[in-house]
N, C-alpha and C positions, 0 to 999 in steps of 0.2 A: 593446763593444756589437756587437750581430749587424748584419749589411749588411742593408739594406731593399731590396726589389725591386718593381718593377710589372711585370706581364707578362699571359699569358694560359696558360691550361692548356686542352687539347684532350683530351677524353673519348671514346671508342668504346666503346659498350655492346654487345656481342654477345649474343643472346638476351635480351632486354630483359625478358622476363617474369620471369627468375628473377634477373637481376643488379641491375636498375634500384632496387630497394628498397634493396639493399645499398650502393650508390654514393650514394644519398640519407642515409642513415644515417650514412654517412662523412663526407659535407659538412657536415651539422648542427654539429659542433662548432667549425667552422673559419668558420661564417657571418661572422662580424667580418671576416675579411680578404678577403671575396668582394664586389668592387665592383659587379659585374653577372653575369648569366648569361643564356645563350640555350640551350635546347635543342630538338631536332628529331627527331621520329620519323621512321625511314626503313622504312615496313612492308614495302617490297618485299623488303628483305633482312634484316627480323627485326634492326635495329639501332636505338640512339639516338645521337644525336650531341650532346654538350654542349660550349659553350665557357664558360669561367670566366674573367672579368677580375679580378685580383688585385693586391693591396697588403698586403705582409707581410715578414717577416724569411726569409732565404733558409732557415732552419733550418725554420720553420713550413711553407714552401712545400714542402720536401724531404719533411717529415713527411706532409703531406697528399697528395703524388704516391705517395710509397712505399705508403701505406696503400691508396690507389685501385689502384694497380698489383698488390696481393696478391689482388685479387677476381678470382676464374675468369671468363674472357671480358672483362675491361676493358683496354683499351689506353689509356696516358696518355702524353702528351707536354708540355713545357712549353717556353717562351720567355719569357724575362726581362731586364729592363733594369735594373740596379743602380743605386741612387741613393745 
């Protein structure tokens, strides 16, 4: 059985006009593991800052962060508490 974890994923999107839609498309298949989401535009630096609160297996979390990290201009970090 896969380990489950609760945690936070921080996403920084540089050049929000070109990358934000790709991030949203990537998140959609993982919607069932997202407990909450907060996104803030940082217009002065042309950034979007997104925080996801998640509950899922560590494999699914790794899959999501890996896919997000492959998007050009996106930085992803996560912190998890294994349950």
